[in-house]
C-alpha positions, 0 to 999 in steps of 0.5 A: 159176802160183799157189802152194799157199797162194794156191790155197788162199786162192782155193779158200776165197774160191770156197767162201764165195761159193758158200755165200753164194749158196746161203744167199740161195736158201735164205732165200727159203723162210723169212720175211724177215730180215737177210741171213746171212753164210757160216759165221756166218749172223746171229751178227754181227747179234747181236754173237755173243750172244742178247740180248732187246733185239737181237731186238726191235730186229730186229723193227722192221726185219723184222716180228714174224715173221722168220728168223735163221741160225745157220750153216746153221740157220734159226730163225724168231723170233716177236716181240710178243704177237700173233705169239707167241700165234698162233704157239704156239696156232693149231696147237699140235700142229704146233709141239710138237717140241723142238730137239735142238741138239748141246749139249742132245743131249749133256746128256739124249740126247732123254729126260725132258720138257724136252728130249724130243720125240714120243711119249716126250715126250708119255708123260713129260709126261702121267705127270708132270702126272698124278703131280703132281696125285696128289701134291697139285698144286692141293690144300691138302696140297701148299700145306702143304709150301710153307708149311713151307719158307716158315716155315723161310725166315722163321726164317732171316731172323729169326735174322739179326736185321737183319744184311746177307745175300745172299738168293740161297742161302736162297731157292734152298734153300727153293724147291728143298726143295719139289720135293725133298720131292715127288721124293725124299721128304725135305728137305735141310739148309742144311749138306748137302754133297750139296745144295751140290754140286747147287746149284753144278752148277745154277748152272754149267749156267744160267750156261753156257746162252746164253753165246757158248761154248754157241752155238759148241758148237752151231755146231761140236759135233765140234770143241768136244767135243774141246776143253777149256772151260766146256762141259766144266764144264757137261756134268760139272755135268749129270752131277753131277745125273744121278748123284745122281738115279740114286743116289736111284732105287737107294735107292728100289729097295733100300728096296722098294715100299710099298703107298702111293707116297710121292714121285715116284720111287715113282710112277714105279717103280710105273709101270715095273713095270706090264706094257706091251702091244706098244709098247716101254716108255718108262718106264725108269731113264734117262727117270726120271733125266732127268725128275728132272733136269728137275723139279729144274732147272725147280722150283728155279732159276726160282722162286728167281731170280724171288723174288731179283728180287722182294726187289730190287724191294721194296728199290728201290720201298719205297712198293710194299713198304709198300702190300703190307704194309698190305694183308697186315696189314689182311686177314691175322692175324699167325700165319694160314697163307697159302694160294694162295686168299688171293690173291683177298683180296689184289689188290695183293699178287697184282698185285705178284707178277705184276709181279715175274714180268713185269718180271724176265722171267727166261726171256727167250726161250722154249725153241726149238720144232720143227715136227713136220709141215709147217704154216702160221705167221702166213701163212708156209708152214713145213716140218717140222723148222723151228726156232721161237723165241718171244721171251717178252721181247717179249710181257712188254714189248709196248708194245701190251699194257702201259701202261709196259712198261719200268717196274715197275708193279703197276698193270698188273694192277689196274683203277681200283677196285684189283681184280686183273685177269688179262692175256692177254699175261702169258705167263712160262710160255710157251703152247701144248702146251709150256707149263711143266709146273710152272706151278701149283706155281710160282704157288703158291710165289711167292705164298706165299713172297712174302706170308710174307716181306713180312708178317714183314719190311721189306727194305732196303739195308745201312747206307751202301749207297745204290745197287743194280744192277738190270740183269740178268746174261744166262745160261740165266735172267736173274739180278740182280747179287749184292746184300745186304739187311737183313730188319728185323722188320715 
């Protein structure tokens, strides 16, 4: 006779074997990939982390469309330019859903733009695009806001008089103030405690995203939601952002509506007041709060991190920095305002900005998509509800598209005569219906900020420092290791 403990072990082994064979049968319905294990899926193959290079290595064995299993959940990975482009743009509507993984569901409840799907997502996104355009997206009035923040940043570095500084906070402060002016109608000062709380909350969220505990939460949400850990800190950080957004909405309501909306919240509140015919209105305070969070997170962290990488690359490549400065000096006057349109006269500077985005590759894996109906993906039949993940890193490092994909090389965006050339495989903002809402704003910010900084300063390592770490720290975005530089007046 078996003891109770022995019987329990036999039962566990039996269930694992049954689970294994069920998985093998389920695998036949998806593109091929590494064989999943019971309970863990392919987490072992990934060393329990979602690493861009591991995803590209797996593609060498399994092809540019393959399946990974996270527990019982299959995820189709698209690798390389052609697979990502075809997968995201051949039937863009079919793959426009957003995966509501347990952690993201706990954050935004499927509302807002970034983590929403279906009719609500379409409404919020369409309203967001239209409102940003009405507020000056692509026009000189918005560029003046960017120029104003860029001049504050130049002044900050000037006041340091060449003393070493970690530029992370001032970059984040200046970039996020652009979106703050658009959404809230005002700027934050450096010393503002509320702003520092928002920055801390943002850093916590991006640090947690993509971590092992994040993946564990999505595998075991019922258990993790009842345990302490970094996931609790990340959730409370999102609540900090939401509470601030709610206070701002209330402040706008109490102030009353003006004839001319002044910021994004004013436009949204005006939309909420409009009579709705028939269908349940999707313009409500909850959606507004989560849209504000999306705009703040998406409009601050990504652009400031890209610039943080950009200054690092200029220190590591002083010859490239010098070429940018020579071009800026030759084309622009010392006090001339820099507009996004000037990029056409500054091909080398424009190429360097693009190469910073390509090489830093801060959002290395695109946000997961979900099939909203049965469809075909690169010849494979895919059922409604299937999760699709475009590996953006594999596009920006595709050896079939870039001459030296693993080197920082502005020549990727220049022809033999030195003219700027756009590249189809330049997809840092993703592709298809889920392409980044603020792409034009981000491009404008990166060019104007970078050109202003390089025109005013030469960036170099502090005295006595000879080496700097250029390897990324993995999280929600790829961050550089903290570093200090000196901004010497140019």
